[in-house]
C-alpha positions as CSV (number, residue, x, y, z in Angstrom):
1,M,22.7,0.1,44.9
2,A,20.4,-2.1,42.9
3,T,21.9,-4.2,40.2
4,S,20.2,-4.1,36.7
5,Y,20.3,-6.9,34.3
6,T,19.6,-6.6,30.6
7,R,17.2,-8.9,28.7
8,G,18.9,-11.8,27.2
9,D,21.7,-11.9,29.7
10,P,22.0,-15.5,30.8
11,A,24.3,-14.7,33.7
12,A,21.8,-12.3,35.2
13,S,18.9,-14.6,34.9
14,S,20.8,-17.4,36.4
15,K,21.9,-15.4,39.4
16,E,18.3,-14.2,39.9
17,S,16.5,-17.5,39.7
18,G,19.4,-19.7,40.6
19,K,18.7,-21.7,37.3
20,V,20.1,-21.3,33.8
21,D,17.3,-20.2,31.3
22,I,18.1,-21.6,27.9
23,S,14.8,-20.5,26.2
24,N,16.5,-17.3,24.9
25,L,19.4,-19.3,23.6
26,M,16.9,-21.6,21.5
27,S,14.6,-18.8,20.1
28,P,16.1,-16.4,17.5
29,P,15.6,-12.7,18.0
30,D,12.3,-11.1,17.0
31,N,13.9,-9.0,14.3
32,L,15.4,-12.1,12.7
33,L,11.9,-13.9,12.7
34,D,10.3,-10.9,11.1
35,N,12.8,-10.8,8.3
36,F,12.5,-14.6,7.8
37,N,8.7,-14.5,7.6
38,Q,8.7,-11.7,5.1
39,G,11.2,-13.4,2.9
40,H,9.4,-16.8,3.1
41,G,6.1,-15.1,2.2
42,R,7.6,-13.4,-0.9
43,T,9.0,-16.8,-2.0
44,Q,5.5,-18.5,-1.7
45,Q,3.9,-15.6,-3.5
46,S,6.4,-15.9,-6.3
47,K,5.8,-19.6,-6.6
48,M,2.0,-19.1,-6.8
49,L,2.4,-16.4,-9.5
50,S,4.7,-18.7,-11.5
51,A,2.2,-21.5,-11.3
52,M,-0.6,-19.3,-12.5
53,A,1.4,-18.1,-15.4
54,T,2.1,-21.7,-16.4
55,V,-1.7,-22.5,-16.3
56,V,-2.6,-19.4,-18.3
57,G,0.1,-20.2,-20.9
58,S,-1.2,-23.7,-21.4
59,M,-4.8,-22.4,-22.2
60,P,-5.9,-22.3,-25.9
61,P,-6.0,-18.8,-27.5
62,S,-9.8,-18.6,-27.0
63,G,-9.3,-18.6,-23.3
64,G,-11.4,-21.8,-22.9
65,L,-10.4,-25.1,-21.6
66,S,-8.7,-27.8,-23.6
67,S,-10.9,-29.7,-26.0
68,D,-9.5,-33.0,-24.7
69,K,-11.2,-32.5,-21.3
70,H,-14.3,-30.9,-22.7
71,P,-15.0,-32.1,-26.3
72,L,-17.2,-30.1,-28.6
73,P,-20.9,-31.1,-28.7
74,M,-21.5,-33.8,-31.4
75,S,-24.0,-33.4,-34.2
76,P,-27.2,-35.5,-33.9
77,P,-26.9,-38.9,-35.7
78,I,-28.3,-39.0,-39.2
79,S,-31.2,-41.4,-39.4
80,P,-31.8,-43.4,-42.7
81,Y,-35.5,-42.4,-42.3
82,N,-34.8,-38.7,-42.4
83,K,-35.8,-37.1,-45.7
84,H,-33.3,-34.8,-47.4
85,V,-35.0,-31.6,-48.5
86,S,-33.3,-29.8,-51.3
87,S,-32.8,-26.1,-51.1
88,S,-34.4,-25.7,-54.5
89,A,-37.6,-27.6,-53.4
90,S,-40.9,-26.0,-52.5
91,P,-41.3,-24.1,-49.2
92,S,-40.9,-26.2,-46.1
93,T,-43.8,-28.0,-44.5
94,P,-45.6,-26.0,-41.9
95,P,-44.9,-26.9,-38.3
96,G,-47.0,-29.7,-37.0
97,Q,-47.8,-31.2,-40.4
98,A,-46.2,-34.5,-41.3
99,I,-44.5,-35.0,-44.6
100,Q,-46.4,-37.5,-46.7
101,D,-45.0,-39.7,-49.4
102,P,-46.5,-39.3,-52.9
103,P,-49.2,-41.9,-53.7
104,S,-47.6,-45.0,-55.1
105,R,-48.5,-46.0,-58.7
106,R,-49.6,-49.5,-59.4
107,I,-47.2,-51.2,-61.8
108,V,-49.3,-52.8,-64.5
109,A,-47.6,-55.5,-66.6
110,P,-47.6,-54.6,-70.3
111,N,-50.1,-56.4,-72.5
112,R,-48.2,-59.2,-74.2
113,E,-49.5,-59.9,-77.6
114,D,-49.0,-63.5,-78.8
115,K,-50.4,-63.7,-82.3
116,D,-47.7,-65.2,-84.5
117,F,-49.3,-68.6,-84.9
118,N,-47.5,-69.3,-88.2
119,A,-44.2,-69.4,-86.3
120,L,-45.4,-72.4,-84.3
121,P,-45.8,-76.1,-85.4
122,D,-49.4,-77.2,-85.9
123,Y,-50.1,-80.3,-83.9
124,C,-53.8,-79.5,-83.5
125,P,-56.6,-82.0,-84.3
126,P,-58.5,-81.4,-87.6
127,L,-61.5,-79.2,-87.4
128,S,-63.6,-82.0,-88.9
129,S,-63.1,-84.0,-85.7
130,L,-65.5,-81.7,-83.8
131,P,-68.9,-83.2,-83.0
132,S,-71.8,-82.1,-85.2
133,R,-73.8,-80.6,-82.4
134,A,-73.9,-76.8,-82.2
135,N,-71.7,-74.9,-79.9
136,S,-69.8,-78.0,-78.8
137,L,-67.0,-75.9,-77.3
138,K,-69.2,-73.8,-75.1
139,V,-67.8,-72.7,-71.7
140,D,-69.0,-70.3,-69.1
141,W,-67.3,-66.9,-69.0
142,K,-68.4,-63.7,-67.5
143,G,-68.2,-60.6,-69.7
144,Q,-69.6,-59.4,-73.0
145,P,-68.3,-61.5,-76.0
146,I,-66.5,-59.7,-78.8
147,D,-67.5,-59.7,-82.4
148,L,-65.1,-61.6,-84.6
149,S,-67.1,-61.5,-87.8
150,N,-64.7,-59.0,-89.4
151,D,-61.5,-60.6,-88.0
152,P,-58.9,-61.2,-90.8
153,Y,-58.4,-64.8,-89.6
154,H,-62.1,-65.6,-89.2
155,D,-62.0,-68.3,-91.9
156,L,-59.3,-70.3,-90.2
157,L,-61.7,-71.1,-87.2
158,H,-64.6,-73.5,-86.9
159,P,-67.9,-71.8,-86.2
160,D,-67.8,-73.3,-82.7
161,E,-64.2,-72.0,-82.2
162,I,-65.4,-68.5,-83.2
163,I,-68.0,-68.6,-80.5
164,L,-65.4,-69.9,-78.0
165,A,-62.8,-67.3,-78.9
166,G,-65.5,-64.5,-78.8
167,N,-66.8,-65.5,-75.4
168,L,-63.2,-65.5,-74.0
169,R,-62.6,-62.1,-75.7
170,L,-59.7,-63.5,-77.8
171,D,-59.1,-62.4,-81.3
172,C,-58.6,-65.1,-83.9
173,A,-54.8,-64.8,-84.1
174,T,-54.4,-65.0,-80.3
175,Y,-56.8,-68.0,-80.2
176,L,-54.9,-69.9,-82.9
177,T,-51.5,-69.1,-81.3
178,S,-52.7,-70.3,-77.9
179,K,-54.3,-73.4,-79.4
180,R,-51.0,-74.4,-81.1
181,R,-49.0,-73.8,-78.0
182,M,-51.3,-76.0,-76.0
183,F,-51.1,-79.0,-78.4
184,E,-47.3,-78.5,-78.7
185,R,-47.2,-79.0,-74.9
186,R,-49.6,-81.9,-75.1
187,L,-47.1,-83.7,-77.4
188,Q,-44.2,-82.9,-75.1
189,C,-46.1,-84.5,-72.1
190,L,-46.9,-87.5,-74.2
191,R,-43.2,-88.0,-75.1
192,T,-42.2,-87.8,-71.4
193,G,-45.1,-89.9,-70.2
194,K,-46.6,-87.1,-68.2
195,E,-50.3,-86.4,-67.8
196,F,-51.5,-83.2,-69.5
197,R,-53.2,-81.0,-66.9
198,K,-54.6,-77.5,-66.7
199,T,-51.4,-76.3,-65.2
200,D,-49.5,-77.4,-68.3
201,A,-52.0,-75.5,-70.5
202,Q,-51.6,-72.4,-68.4
203,Q,-47.8,-72.6,-68.6
204,A,-47.8,-73.2,-72.3
205,C,-50.1,-70.3,-73.2
206,K,-49.3,-66.6,-73.0
207,I,-52.7,-65.5,-72.1
208,D,-54.7,-65.1,-68.9
209,V,-54.4,-68.3,-66.9
210,N,-58.2,-68.5,-66.4
211,K,-58.7,-68.2,-70.2
212,A,-56.1,-71.0,-70.7
213,S,-58.0,-73.1,-68.3
214,K,-61.3,-72.6,-70.2
215,L,-59.5,-73.6,-73.4
216,W,-58.3,-76.8,-71.7
217,T,-61.9,-77.5,-70.5
218,A,-63.4,-76.9,-74.0
219,F,-60.8,-79.1,-75.8
220,D,-61.1,-81.9,-73.2
221,K,-64.9,-81.9,-73.5
222,V,-64.7,-82.7,-77.2
223,G,-61.9,-85.3,-76.8
224,W,-59.2,-83.2,-78.4
225,L,-56.8,-83.8,-75.6
226,N,-56.7,-87.6,-76.1
227,A,-53.3,-88.9,-76.9
228,E,-54.4,-90.4,-80.2
229,W,-54.5,-87.0,-81.8
230,V,-50.8,-86.2,-81.2
231,K,-49.4,-89.7,-81.4
232,R,-49.0,-89.3,-85.2
233,F,-46.4,-86.6,-84.6
234,L,-44.1,-88.8,-82.5
């Protein structure tokens, strides 16, 4: 009669092979491995679902990523050269056409009238000191002379002074005021020991500097700028 041995019987295996087989003692049964694998798989799946729920819960309501990791796009920098266009302004400039600034206006200094000669001291030489020759104060000046025959202060000027003032296009009041300012500065230069130059005449008068220079030239030509004429006022 043949003797049968069941699987997993260590006594039978040892009798058959003459050795003790311990592999069955170290490996668990198959049904126990299946149950363990199934339970371990469910545990890993549960952990994965829990991690996903945590990630979904940390997302912002919009469903996007956190703004800390992906900041919103920034507005372009505002340049100081950009022009602000008001909404109430005219229609926008057509594409491809540059915006042009309005033409600048030239700032013209206001005309300064300096005619109050009576408010200034009179240090001028006497009219009788002019030479007897005609047009002794003649200077070159471009431009059409003005007519001073009807000027209210016409009688206060020497005939040669009327020609000089008319050629420089100065009315009689402006001429008399500039003349007094010039000799007032001449006296100041004498007191300080300074030479009286064209620059001093230009700074003293409130007329065009070129006209002031012509007055200096005319007065110097007839000897009116000599110190003797203003020494009496020291």
